[in-house]
C-alpha positions in Angstrom: 0.0 0.0 0.0 1.0 3.7 -0.3 1.5 6.0 2.6 2.8 9.6 3.1 6.0 9.5 5.1 8.4 12.2 6.3 12.0 11.7 7.4 12.6 13.0 10.9 16.3 13.5 10.0 16.0 15.3 6.6 12.5 16.5 6.6 12.0 15.0 3.2 8.4 14.0 2.5 7.4 11.2 0.1 4.7 8.8 -0.9 6.1 5.3 -0.4 5.1 1.7 -0.8 4.9 0.1 2.6 3.5 -3.2 4.0 -0.2 -3.2 4.8 -1.0 -3.3 8.5 -2.6 -6.3 10.2 -5.9 -6.2 12.0 -5.5 -6.9 15.8 -7.9 -7.5 18.7 -9.8 -4.4 19.6 -9.1 -2.6 16.3 -10.4 -2.2 12.8 -8.7 -2.3 9.4 -9.9 0.6 7.4 -9.4 1.4 3.7 -9.1 5.1 3.4 -11.4 7.1 1.0 -10.4 10.6 2.0 -8.0 12.2 4.5 -7.6 15.8 5.7 -4.4 17.8 5.9 -4.8 20.3 8.7 -2.9 23.4 7.5 -2.1 24.6 11.0 -1.2 21.5 12.9 0.6 19.6 10.1 2.5 22.7 9.0 4.1 22.7 12.4 5.0 19.0 12.3 6.5 19.3 8.9 8.4 22.4 9.7 9.9 20.8 12.8 11.2 17.8 10.8 12.8 20.1 8.3 14.9 21.9 10.9 18.6 21.2 11.2 19.8 19.2 14.2 20.6 22.5 15.9 17.2 23.8 15.1 15.5 20.7 16.4 17.6 21.0 19.6 16.6 24.6 20.0 12.9 23.8 19.6 13.0 20.8 21.9 15.4 21.4 24.8 13.6 18.7 26.8 14.8 16.1 24.4 18.3 17.5 24.5 18.4 17.0 28.2 17.4 13.4 27.8 20.2 12.8 25.2 22.8 14.4 27.6 21.5 12.2 30.4 21.8 9.1 28.3 25.3 10.1 27.2 26.4 10.4 30.8 24.7 7.1 31.7 25.5 4.9 28.7 28.3 6.7 26.8 28.3 9.1 23.9 28.2 6.4 21.3 25.1 4.8 22.7 23.4 8.2 23.0 24.4 9.0 19.4 23.0 5.7 18.1 19.8 6.3 20.0 19.4 9.8 18.5 20.1 8.5 15.0 17.7 5.6 15.4 15.0 8.1 16.5 15.7 10.4 13.6 15.7 7.4 11.1 12.2 6.5 12.3 9.7 7.4 9.6 7.1 10.0 10.6 3.6 9.0 9.4 1.6 12.1 8.6 -2.1 12.7 9.0 -4.6 12.3 11.9 -8.1 12.8 10.4 -9.5 10.4 7.8 -12.5 8.4 6.6 -13.0 5.1 4.8 -14.5 1.6 4.8 -13.9 -1.2 7.2 -12.1 -4.1 5.6 -11.5 -6.3 8.6 -12.9 -6.4 12.2 -10.6 -7.4 15.1 -11.4 -9.9 17.8 -13.8 -8.5 20.4 -15.5 -6.1 18.0 -17.7 -8.6 16.2 -21.3 -7.2 16.0 -20.2 -3.6 16.7 -18.8 -3.0 13.3 -19.1 -4.7 9.9 -16.9 -5.1 6.9 -17.9 -2.5 4.4 -19.2 0.0 7.0 -18.1 3.6 6.5 -16.2 5.1 9.5 -14.2 8.2 10.4 -10.9 7.6 12.2 -8.7 9.8 14.3 -5.2 10.0 15.9 -1.7 10.9 15.0 0.2 7.8 13.9 -3.2 6.0 13.5 -5.4 7.8 11.0 -2.5 8.3 8.6 -2.4 9.5 5.0 -2.3 5.8 4.0 -4.4 3.5 1.8 -5.1 1.3 4.8 -4.9 2.0 8.6 -5.3 -0.2 11.6 -7.3 1.8 14.2 -8.2 1.1 17.8 -11.9 1.1 18.4 -12.1 4.2 20.5 -10.6 6.2 17.7 -13.4 5.1 15.3 -16.8 6.6 14.7 -19.5 5.4 12.3 -20.4 7.8 9.5 -24.1 8.5 9.1 -25.8 8.0 5.7 -25.7 11.1 3.5 -22.3 12.3 4.8 -19.8 12.1 2.0 -16.4 10.6 2.7 -14.7 13.9 2.1 -16.8 15.6 4.8 -16.4 12.6 7.2 -12.6 13.1 6.9 -13.1 16.4 8.9 -14.4 14.4 12.0 -11.2 14.7 14.0 -10.6 18.4 13.5 -14.3 19.0 14.1 -14.1 17.1 17.4 -11.2 19.4 18.4 -13.4 22.5 17.7 -16.4 21.0 19.4 -14.5 20.2 22.6 -13.2 23.7 22.7 -16.8 25.0 22.5 -17.8 22.7 25.3 -15.0 24.1 27.4 -16.3 27.6 26.7 -19.6 26.7 28.6 -21.7 28.7 26.2 -25.2 29.7 27.2 -28.1 30.7 24.9 -27.6 34.3 23.8 -23.9 34.5 24.9 -21.5 36.6 22.7 -18.6 34.4 21.7 -15.5 35.8 19.9 -13.3 33.4 17.9 -9.8 34.8 17.5 -8.3 33.2 14.3 -10.8 31.7 11.8 -8.6 29.1 10.1 -9.9 25.5 9.8 -10.4 25.0 13.6 -11.7 28.5 14.1 -14.3 28.2 11.3 -15.6 24.9 12.8 -15.6 26.4 16.4 -17.5 29.4 15.1 -20.2 27.1 13.6 -20.4 25.0 16.7 -20.7 28.1 18.9 -23.6 29.4 16.7 -25.3 25.9 16.9 -25.0 26.2 20.7 -27.1 29.4 20.7 -24.3 32.0 20.8 -23.9 35.2 18.9 -20.6 34.7 17.1 -17.9 37.3 16.3 -15.0 36.3 14.0 -11.6 38.0 14.4 -8.8 37.5 12.0 -6.3 39.4 9.7 -7.5 37.5 6.6 -10.4 39.2 4.8 -11.3 36.0 2.8 -11.6 34.0 6.0 -13.6 36.7 7.7 -16.0 36.7 4.7 -16.3 32.9 4.9 -17.1 33.1 8.6 -19.9 35.6 7.9 -21.4 33.3 5.2 -21.2 30.4 7.7 -23.3 32.2 10.3 -21.1 34.6 12.2 -23.1 37.7 13.3 -20.0 40.0 12.8 -16.5 39.7 11.6 -13.6 42.2 12.2 -10.2 42.6 10.8 -7.7 42.6 13.6 -5.4 45.0 11.7 -8.2 47.5 11.4 -9.4 50.2 13.8 -12.5 50.6 15.9 -12.6 47.0 17.3 -13.2 48.2 20.8 -16.1 50.5 19.9 -17.7 47.8 17.7 -17.5 45.2 20.4 -19.0 47.7 22.9 -22.0 48.3 20.6 -22.4 44.6 19.9 -22.4 43.5 23.5 -24.1 46.5 25.1 -20.9 47.5 26.8 -20.5 44.2 28.7 -17.9 42.5 26.5 -17.8 38.9 25.3 -18.9 36.1 27.5 -16.3 33.7 26.0 -13.3 34.0 23.7 -12.0 31.0 21.7 -8.4 31.5 20.7 -7.9 29.3 17.6 -4.9 31.3 16.1 -1.6 29.8 15.2 1.2 32.3 16.1 4.1 32.7 18.4 2.8 36.1 19.4 0.8 36.6 22.5 -1.4 39.2 20.7 -4.5 36.9 20.8 -4.3 37.1 24.6 -4.1 40.9 24.5 -7.1 40.9 22.2 -9.0 38.6 24.5 -8.3 40.7 27.6 -9.6 43.9 25.7 -12.9 42.4 24.5 -13.8 40.1 27.5 -16.5 40.9 30.0 -15.8 40.6 33.7 -15.2 37.0 34.7 -15.3 35.8 31.1 -13.9 32.5 30.0 -10.9 32.3 27.6 -10.4 28.9 25.8 -7.1 28.2 24.0 -7.4 25.7 21.2 -4.6 27.1 18.9 -0.9 27.3 19.4 0.1 30.8 20.4 2.4 32.7 22.7 1.4 32.1 26.3 2.8 35.2 28.1 -0.7 36.5 28.7 -1.2 40.0 30.2 -1.5 39.2 33.9 -2.8 42.6 35.1 -5.7 42.7 32.5 -6.6 39.1 33.2 -6.5 39.7 37.0 -8.6 42.8 36.9 -11.4 41.0 35.1 -10.8 37.7 36.9 -10.7 35.9 33.6 -10.6 32.1 33.5 -8.2 30.4 31.0 -8.7 26.9 29.8 -6.3 25.0 27.5 -8.6 22.7 25.5 -7.5 19.0 25.4 -7.6 18.3 21.7 -10.6 16.0 20.9 -11.8 15.6 24.4 -11.5 13.2 27.4 -9.6 10.1 26.4 -7.1 11.9 24.4 -3.5 11.2 25.6 -4.9 8.3 27.7 -3.2 5.1 26.3 -5.7 2.8 28.1 -8.6 4.6 26.4 -7.1 5.0 23.0 -5.0 1.9 22.6 -6.7 -0.6 24.8 -10.3 0.4 24.3 -11.1 1.0 27.9 -14.3 3.0 28.3 -15.1 5.8 30.7 -18.4 5.6 32.7 -20.9 7.7 30.7 -22.5 9.0 33.9 -19.2 10.7 34.7 -17.6 11.4 31.3 -20.3 12.0 28.7 -18.4 13.7 25.9 -15.3 11.7 25.3 -13.2 12.2 22.1 -15.2 9.3 20.5 -18.5 10.9 21.4 -17.3 14.3 20.1 -16.4 12.7 16.8 -19.8 11.0 16.6 -21.6 14.3 17.3 -19.5 16.1 14.8 -20.5 13.6 12.1 -24.2 13.8 13.1 -24.0 17.6 12.7 -22.7 17.0 9.1 -26.0 15.5 8.0 -28.4 17.7 6.0 -30.3 18.9 9.0 -27.3 19.1 11.4 -26.2 22.6 10.6 -22.5 22.0 10.3 -21.1 22.9 6.8 -17.6 21.4 6.2 -17.9 21.3 2.5 -17.4 25.1 2.4 -14.1 24.6 4.1 -12.5 22.5 1.3 -10.2 24.7 -0.7 -8.0 22.1 -2.5 -8.0 18.4 -3.4 -5.1 16.2 -4.4 -4.8 12.5 -5.1 -2.7 10.6 -2.6 0.2 10.2 -5.1 0.5 14.1 -5.2 0.7 14.5 -1.5 4.1 16.2 -1.9 2.4 19.0 -3.9 -0.3 19.2 -1.2 2.2 19.8 1.5 4.1 22.3 -0.6 0.9 24.2 -0.7 0.2 23.9 3.0 3.7 25.0 4.0 3.9 27.8 1.3 2.2 31.2 1.0 -0.8 30.3 -1.2 -4.0 30.6 0.8 -5.6 27.3 1.8 -7.9 26.0 4.5 -9.1 22.4 4.1 -6.8 20.3 1.9 -8.2 16.9 1.2 -6.3 13.9 -0.1 -8.3 11.5 -2.3 -7.8 7.8 -2.8 -8.4 5.8 -6.0 -11.1 3.1 -5.8 -8.7 0.2 -6.4 -8.9 -3.4 -5.5 -7.4 -4.3 -2.1 -3.7 -4.7 -2.2 -2.4 -8.2 -1.8 -0.2 -9.1 1.1 3.4 -9.8 0.4 3.9 -13.2 -1.2 6.6 -15.5 -0.3 8.1 -18.4 -2.2 10.2 -20.1 0.5 12.7 -22.8 -0.5 11.8 -26.4 0.2 14.9 -26.9 2.3 16.3 -25.2 5.3 19.4 -22.9 4.9 22.7 -24.6 4.7 24.7 -25.1 7.8 26.7 -22.0 8.6 24.0 -19.5 7.8 22.0 -17.5 10.2 19.0 -16.0 8.3 17.3 -13.5 10.6 13.7 -12.4 10.8 13.1 -9.4 13.1 9.6 -9.0 14.6 9.4 -5.5 16.1 11.3 -2.5 14.9 11.2 -0.1 17.8 14.0 2.2 19.0 16.0 -0.5 20.8 15.9 -2.8 17.8 16.9 -0.1 15.4 19.5 1.6 17.5 21.2 -1.4 19.2 20.2 -4.8 18.0 20.3 -4.5 14.2 23.5 -2.4 14.1 25.2 -5.0 16.2 23.8 -7.8 14.1 25.2 -6.3 10.9 28.7 -6.5 12.4 28.6 -10.3 12.7 29.7 -12.3 9.7 27.4 -15.0 8.4 24.2 -13.1 9.2 21.6 -12.7 6.5 18.9 -10.0 7.3 15.8 -11.5 5.6 12.5 -9.9 6.8 11.6 -7.1 9.2 8.1 -6.9 10.7 6.6 -3.9 12.4 3.0 -3.1 13.3 3.3 0.1 11.3 4.1 -0.8 7.8 6.0 2.4 7.2 8.3 1.7 10.0 9.0 -1.8 8.6 9.8 -0.4 5.2 12.1 2.3 6.7 14.0 -0.4 8.6 14.2 -2.6 5.5 15.7 0.3 3.5 18.0 1.5 6.3 19.5 -1.9 7.2 19.2 -3.8 3.9 16.6 -6.4 4.9 15.3 -8.5 2.0 11.7 -7.7 2.8 9.4 -5.7 5.1 6.0 -6.7 6.4 3.3 -5.8 8.9 2.3 -9.4 9.7 4.6 -11.6 11.8 3.5 -14.6 9.6 6.0 -13.2 7.0 8.7 -14.4 9.4 7.1 -17.3 11.2 5.8 -19.0 8.1 9.0 -18.3 6.0 11.1 -21.5 5.7 14.1 -19.4 4.7 14.3 -17.8 8.1 16.0 -20.0 10.8 16.5 -17.3 13.4 13.8 -15.0 14.9 14.4 -12.0 17.0 11.3 -10.9 19.0 11.6 -7.2 20.0 7.9 -6.3 20.3 6.0 -5.0 23.3 6.1 -7.4 26.3 2.6 -8.8 26.2 3.4 -10.5 22.8 6.7 -12.0 23.7 5.6 -15.4 24.9 3.1 -16.0 22.1 5.5 -15.1 19.3 8.3 -17.1 20.9 6.1 -20.2 21.1 5.0 -19.8 17.5 8.7 -19.4 16.4 9.7 -22.6 18.3 6.7 -24.5 16.8 8.0 -23.5 13.4 11.4 -25.0 14.2 13.3 -21.8 14.5 15.8 -20.5 17.0 14.4 -17.5 18.7 16.0 -14.6 20.7 13.2 -13.0 22.6 13.7 -9.7 24.4 12.9 -9.7 28.1 10.6 -10.5 29.8 9.9 -13.9 28.5 6.3 -13.9 29.9 3.9 -11.8 31.9 2.1 -14.7 33.5 2.5 -18.3 34.3 0.0 -19.1 31.6 2.3 -17.5 29.0 5.3 -19.2 30.4 3.7 -22.6 30.2 2.9 -21.8 26.6 6.6 -21.3 25.9 7.6 -24.4 27.8 5.1 -26.6 25.9 6.2 -25.2 22.5 9.9 -25.8 23.4 9.3 -29.4 24.5 7.5 -30.1 21.2 9.8 -28.1 18.9 11.7 -29.8 16.1 15.5 -30.4 16.3 17.5 -27.2 15.9 15.0 -25.0 17.6 15.9 -23.3 20.8 15.2 -20.0 22.7 17.3 -17.4 24.3 16.1 -14.4 26.4 17.6 -11.0 25.9 19.4 -10.9 29.3 22.4 -9.2 27.8 24.1 -8.3 31.1 25.2 -11.8 31.7 27.3 -11.5 28.5 29.0 -8.2 29.7 32.8 -8.7 30.0 32.9 -7.2 33.5 30.0 -9.3 34.6 31.7 -12.4 33.4 34.9 -11.4 35.2 32.9 -10.8 38.4 31.2 -14.2 38.0 34.5 -16.0 37.6 36.1 -14.2 40.5 33.2 -15.0 42.8 33.2 -18.7 41.7 36.8 -18.9 42.8 35.9 -17.9 46.4 34.6 -20.6 48.8 31.3 -20.6 50.6 28.0 -18.8 50.0 28.0 -15.3 48.4 26.1 -12.1 49.0 25.2 -9.9 46.1 23.7 -6.4 46.3 22.3 -4.8 43.1 21.1 -1.2 43.2 19.2 0.0 40.2 18.5 3.8 40.0 16.0 3.4 37.2 14.7 6.9 37.2 11.2 8.1 36.3 9.3 6.7 33.3 6.6 8.6 31.5 3.4 7.4 33.2 1.8 7.1 29.8 4.6 4.9 28.4 3.4 1.5 27.4 6.2 -0.1 29.4 4.8 1.4 32.6 1.4 -0.2 32.1 0.3 -3.6 33.3 -1.4 -4.7 30.1 1.4 -4.3 27.5 4.5 -3.8 29.6 3.7 -5.8 32.7 5.0 -3.0 34.8 8.6 -2.1 35.4 9.3 -4.9 38.0 8.5 -7.6 35.5 9.6 -5.6 32.5 13.0 -4.5 33.7 13.8 -5.8 37.1 13.9 -9.2 35.6 17.3 -8.3 34.1 18.7 -8.1 37.6 17.1 -11.3 38.9 18.8 -13.0 36.0 22.1 -11.2 36.7 22.0 -12.3 40.3 21.3 -15.9 39.2 24.3 -15.7 36.8 26.7 -14.3 39.3 25.9 -16.7 42.1 25.7 -19.7 39.8 23.1 -21.6 41.9 19.4 -22.3 41.5 17.0 -19.8 43.2 15.3 -21.4 46.1 12.8 -18.7 47.2 12.0 -15.1 46.7 10.5 -12.3 48.9 9.6 -8.8 47.7 8.1 -5.6 49.0 7.1 -2.5 47.1 6.4 1.1 47.9 3.0 2.4 47.0 2.8 3.4 43.3 2.6 7.1 42.4 -0.7 6.5 40.6 -3.6 4.5 41.9 -4.0 1.1 40.3 -0.6 1.5 38.6 1.9 -1.4 38.8 4.6 -1.0 41.5 7.8 0.8 40.5 10.0 0.9 43.6 10.7 -2.5 45.1 13.1 -4.5 47.3 13.6 -8.1 46.1 15.3 -10.8 48.1 16.6 -14.0 46.6 17.9 -17.0 48.4 19.8 -19.6 46.5 20.2 -23.4 46.9 23.6 -23.1 48.5 22.5 -20.4 51.0 23.8 -17.4 49.0 21.7 -14.3 49.1 21.0 -11.5 46.6 19.2 -8.2 47.4 17.9 -6.1 44.5 16.8 -2.5 45.2 14.9 -1.2 42.1 14.1 2.5 42.5 12.2 4.8 40.1 12.2 7.9 42.4 15.8 8.9 42.0 17.8 11.2 39.7 19.0 9.1 36.7 22.0 11.4 36.4 23.5 9.7 39.5 24.2 6.5 37.6 21.9 3.6 37.0 23.4 0.3 38.1 25.8 -0.7 40.9 26.6 -4.2 41.9 28.4 -5.1 45.1 29.3 -8.7 45.8 31.0 -10.3 48.8 32.5 -13.8 49.1 35.5 -15.6 50.6 36.9 -12.4 52.2 36.8 -10.3 49.1 34.7 -7.4 48.0 33.7 -6.6 44.4 32.1 -3.5 43.0 30.8 -3.3 39.5 29.9 0.3 38.6 27.5 0.8 35.7 29.4 -1.8 33.7 32.3 0.7 33.3 34.6 -0.5 36.0 35.1 -3.5 38.3 37.0 -3.0 41.5 38.2 -6.1 43.4 39.4 -5.7 47.0 41.1 -8.8 48.4 43.7 -9.0 51.2 43.8 -5.3 51.6 44.6 -4.6 47.9 42.3 -3.1 45.3 42.6 -3.7 41.6 40.4 -2.0 39.1 39.7 -3.2 35.6 37.7 -1.5 32.8 37.3 2.3 32.7 36.1 2.8 29.1 32.5 3.1 27.8 30.0 0.9 29.5 29.6 -2.5 27.9 26.3 -4.3 28.8 27.0 -7.3 26.7 24.6 -6.8 23.8 27.2 -7.5 21.1 28.4 -10.6 22.9 24.9 -11.8 23.4 24.0 -11.5 19.7 27.3 -13.1 18.7 26.6 -16.1 20.9 23.1 -16.4 19.5 24.3 -16.3 15.9 27.0 -18.8 16.6 24.5 -21.2 18.2 22.2 -20.9 15.2 25.0 -21.5 12.7 26.2 -24.6 14.7 22.7 -26.0 15.2 22.6 -25.4 19.0 22.6 -25.8 21.9 21.3 -22.5 23.2 24.0 -20.1 24.6 22.3 -20.1 28.0 20.7 -23.2 29.6 17.0 -22.9 28.7 16.0 -24.4 32.0 17.8 -21.6 33.8 15.9 -19.0 31.7 12.6 -20.7 32.7 13.8 -20.5 36.3 14.5 -16.8 36.0 11.1 -16.2 34.4 9.5 -18.2 37.2 11.3 -16.2 39.8 10.2 -12.8 38.5 6.6 -14.0 38.4 7.1 -15.3 41.9 8.3 -11.8 42.9 5.0 -10.4 41.7 3.1 -13.1 43.7 5.1 -12.1 46.8 4.3 -8.4 46.3 0.7 -9.3 46.2 0.6 -11.8 49.1 3.3 -10.3 51.3 4.7 -13.8 51.7 7.9 -15.7 50.8 7.4 -17.7 47.6 9.2 -21.0 47.2 10.2 -21.9 43.7 
């Protein structure tokens, strides 16, 4: 299929062939009939991508700080790779579209039907693409009589509608709309439909004229004179009851205008991107309220709502982003009163998207720019003609499932350094990302369906680098297909998933094995520490301190559903590391956690105690509340009269008989390169797995037992 893609590094925009996405549970596959380019919002996105690295850094100092912190923590090279991987990630453009349902995901049977017309929303979801996979709460049914071109306005209309709701308009209120671009025109119409007397304010005479034709009672040029007097006459000297700022400017002039024309205790709603240094004295004297409108409405920026389909109780949250889309579409019917057809100024076929964006980012006047899609037969999924026989001995033919930042910045670059590796197929949920990875790293093929790897007889090695909830299922399928699989941690989020992997491994054909991405046990200094400890008699005591730092609460890894929470998702690294250093089976675990920062969120700060078969102990302190600049990982080990300190995988200090020797001192090496080399070597030699698979099952059991201990408050015996 074709999709509009922009390079984050160069800013270049193009229409590219990418794999078609796959329908998943809780989502719909939608063939696009029309999509809308929002001149204001998308102009800013495109302009940012076209900036130089220095320009990007100036515009986003928050990201610069993250890069500096990563460089301090992991080294300049790792930070550079992460930045380049992020910049290489293709930027899908678009966030408002309409089309036909072509596939219904599990759980939505009966709610939607193949062939049904729908509007779809969301950046990175409702892309300018021939086919999109869209979570259910970002979908709204299109009423009969509403053309596809009009339905493509549903998202931007919902943005305007939510802003009007935030204005709390009453019948007869005077509402000023400052800036009557696309969002402003829609907001002005919704304000009129709510019973308000609407005043349009702008510098563009054509837009002011359009606002009058669409129902505004008055319209004034902000560059003219006499605005104050006119507003006094219009409002009987009271001033406006509400002001909607829908302008796109770096100036704070819209706030100055709002303060001048507002009545006492009026409400100012910001729905555009403007300067925010509002005039304090004027706002204070009139006791004005300022509301920054949350895009489409409640649900926006809530991953559980948008990505997982979690509903809000309607008694408490009536007008969600989905409901606002539905109401916007209802208002587009013949008797609904919302005219979006008048807002269309230009149409381009998808293949001419570059011309469309040249228009939007140029100086030619435009408002609603619509991309149209040819009525073609559904695109066929990529076809494969695998050879009848498995690859010859000595080859490692890799299929990568998951092309996120870690895979692109770390795993694949390291793989490419290893001789005898053939990069066959890369799979990503977003087809554009798969295609970008194929092009960047010279994979043979790209796909959006993992079957392109799992059912491909040419592939004998699978790397699973997807979100955590899919690890076990994909690993089991790869094993059942007779492939060697390196699955990123954690192996499983539940004992049910873990049993699925165990059953698949036991039934797997010869040559199949699995390895978990516990790279730290391959780190040179970790191996040196393990060997030094093994040389000491008696039980050992290991202390592992992890200063993990805060994670964005909306990040998928922080959630229980996809990420399993940070204890399962990352602390498992250190349970495995302790098992590796001690070299003995884990006998039992005990764990306690501090209350999470958010109610119902998984624990982030935990103390984990491990006891081993020989009496050795390990204590893991996993903390999310500290400052990440202080260094992330410190391991102290004690045994046979010696003390060992491994500091962020940079240095290992050994103190024995009063003398301290230090090794290392360069950039941190957490063992990723050695881990991949060991995996490739095992694949080429036909096994066995680089790490005892029973030990990996033990580690996975232990981290799940940690979660049981957190819940029960009891010691859990393995």
